[in-house]
C-alpha positions in Angstrom: -18.4 29.3 -11.2 -15.2 27.2 -10.6 -12.6 26.8 -13.2 -12.6 23.4 -14.9 -9.5 21.3 -14.3 -8.6 19.3 -17.4 -8.2 15.5 -16.8 -6.4 13.3 -19.2 -7.6 9.8 -18.5 -5.5 6.7 -19.4 -7.4 3.4 -19.1 -6.7 -0.2 -20.1 -5.7 -3.5 -18.7 -2.3 -4.4 -17.2 0.6 -4.2 -19.6 -1.4 -2.1 -22.0 1.3 0.6 -22.1 -0.3 3.3 -20.0 2.7 4.2 -17.9 5.0 4.2 -21.0 2.9 6.7 -22.9 2.5 8.9 -19.8 6.3 8.9 -19.4 6.8 9.8 -23.1 4.1 12.5 -22.9 5.7 14.1 -19.8 9.1 14.1 -21.5 7.7 15.8 -24.6 7.8 19.6 -24.4 4.9 19.8 -26.8 2.6 18.2 -24.2 4.4 19.1 -21.0 4.6 22.9 -21.4 5.4 23.5 -17.7 1.8 23.4 -16.5 1.5 22.2 -12.9 0.5 18.6 -13.5 -0.8 16.1 -11.0 -0.3 12.4 -12.1 -2.5 10.0 -10.2 -1.5 6.4 -10.5 -4.0 3.7 -9.6 -1.9 0.6 -10.2 1.6 -0.6 -10.2 2.6 -1.9 -13.6 5.9 -3.2 -14.9 7.2 0.2 -15.9 7.7 3.0 -13.3 7.5 6.7 -14.1 10.9 8.5 -14.0 10.1 12.2 -13.0 13.8 13.1 -13.4 13.3 12.7 -17.2 10.1 14.9 -17.4 10.3 18.1 -19.3 9.9 20.9 -16.7 9.6 20.3 -13.0 6.0 21.1 -12.3 4.8 17.5 -12.0 3.5 15.9 -8.9 2.9 12.2 -8.4 0.2 10.7 -6.1 -1.1 7.1 -5.7 -4.5 5.7 -5.0 -4.1 2.1 -3.8 -7.6 0.8 -3.8 -10.9 1.4 -5.7 -12.6 2.2 -2.3 -10.0 5.0 -1.8 -10.8 6.6 -5.2 -13.0 9.3 -3.7 -13.7 13.0 -4.5 -12.3 13.9 -1.1 -9.0 12.0 -1.7 -8.6 13.5 -5.1 -9.3 17.0 -3.8 -6.8 16.5 -1.0 -4.1 16.0 -3.7 -4.9 19.5 -5.2 -5.1 21.3 -1.8 -1.4 21.0 -1.4 -0.7 23.0 -4.6 -2.4 24.9 -7.4 -2.7 22.3 -10.2 -3.4 23.2 -13.9 -4.2 19.7 -15.1 -4.5 16.1 -14.0 -3.3 12.9 -15.6 -4.9 9.7 -14.3 -3.5 6.2 -14.9 -6.6 4.3 -14.0 -6.6 0.7 -12.8 -7.9 -1.6 -15.5 -9.7 -3.9 -12.9 -11.7 -1.0 -11.4 -15.1 0.0 -12.8 -15.2 3.2 -14.8 -18.3 4.3 -12.9 -16.1 4.6 -9.7 -14.1 7.2 -11.5 -17.0 9.0 -13.1 -19.0 9.2 -9.9 -16.1 10.4 -7.8 -14.4 13.0 -9.9 -14.6 16.4 -8.2 -17.2 18.7 -9.6 -14.7 21.0 -11.3 -12.7 18.2 -12.9 -13.6 17.6 -16.5 -12.4 14.7 -18.6 -10.6 16.4 -21.5 -9.4 13.2 -23.2 -10.1 9.5 -22.5 -7.8 6.9 -24.1 -7.6 3.2 -23.7 -4.3 1.2 -24.1 -4.1 -2.5 -24.7 -1.5 -5.0 -25.8 -2.5 -6.0 -29.3 -1.3 -9.6 -28.6 -3.7 -10.1 -25.7 -6.6 -7.8 -26.7 -8.8 -10.6 -28.1 -8.0 -13.0 -25.3 -8.9 -10.4 -22.7 -12.1 -9.6 -24.6 -13.0 -13.3 -24.6 -12.3 -13.8 -20.9 -13.0 -10.5 -19.4 -15.6 -9.0 -21.7 -17.3 -6.8 -19.2 -14.0 -5.1 -18.2 -13.2 -4.5 -21.9 -16.7 -3.1 -22.6 -16.4 -0.9 -19.5 -13.1 0.6 -20.8 -14.2 0.9 -24.4 -17.6 2.5 -23.8 -16.5 6.1 -23.5 -12.9 6.2 -24.8 -12.1 8.5 -27.7 -9.2 6.3 -28.8 -7.9 2.9 -28.3 -4.2 2.3 -28.8 -3.1 -1.2 -29.5 0.6 -1.5 -28.6 3.1 -4.1 -29.7 0.9 -4.8 -32.8 2.3 -7.8 -34.8 2.1 -7.5 -38.6 -0.2 -10.5 -38.7 -2.9 -9.0 -36.4 -6.5 -9.7 -37.4 -7.6 -6.1 -37.6 -11.1 -7.0 -38.8 -11.7 -9.0 -35.6 -10.4 -6.1 -33.4 -12.5 -3.7 -35.4 -15.6 -5.8 -34.7 -14.9 -5.9 -31.0 -14.3 -2.1 -30.8 -17.2 -1.1 -33.0 -19.6 -3.5 -31.1 -19.1 -1.2 -28.1 -18.2 2.2 -29.6 -19.0 3.6 -33.0 -16.7 6.7 -32.5 -13.5 5.5 -30.8 -10.5 5.9 -33.1 -8.4 2.7 -33.4 -4.6 3.1 -33.5 -2.1 0.3 -34.1 1.4 0.9 -32.7 3.9 -1.5 -34.2 7.2 -2.6 -32.5 9.2 -0.9 -35.3 7.8 2.4 -34.3 5.3 3.1 -37.1 1.7 3.9 -36.2 -1.4 3.1 -38.3 -4.8 4.7 -37.7 
């Protein structure tokens, strides 16, 4: 039996804060405890990762440019170069989640799946791109709403999330730095 490779999956639509939280996680020595980590980015956002600020130096970056290129063979080719302890995937919000689920190598196991969204655009995206929102919410363990204004309609957001997932934790991250669960 092959060892399972833990996958941390970051999903969400553009400007949801995926790159930012990956950067923060890799700078934090509580998360980045020097395991050999492969980060696979599937979209170019506004922020870029800065590996020079990562805690430890065992982090490798790879990119998948198109949904058609997100294949088990391609993913395995990234790990053939070096022995990897875990994988972080920043998944493109416009790609279907089934593409990811169907193409993960057999020994890759999703350890944690989190969705990130800008609180200011969440309801608008839901109204205009409902299927993409449902696709990302369906299996996530937690949704993080970044840039949450104090005046946010939490009841409306709660209805949207609970309409898709009864178990996903909902986290509000406010501009002043406080977090509410």
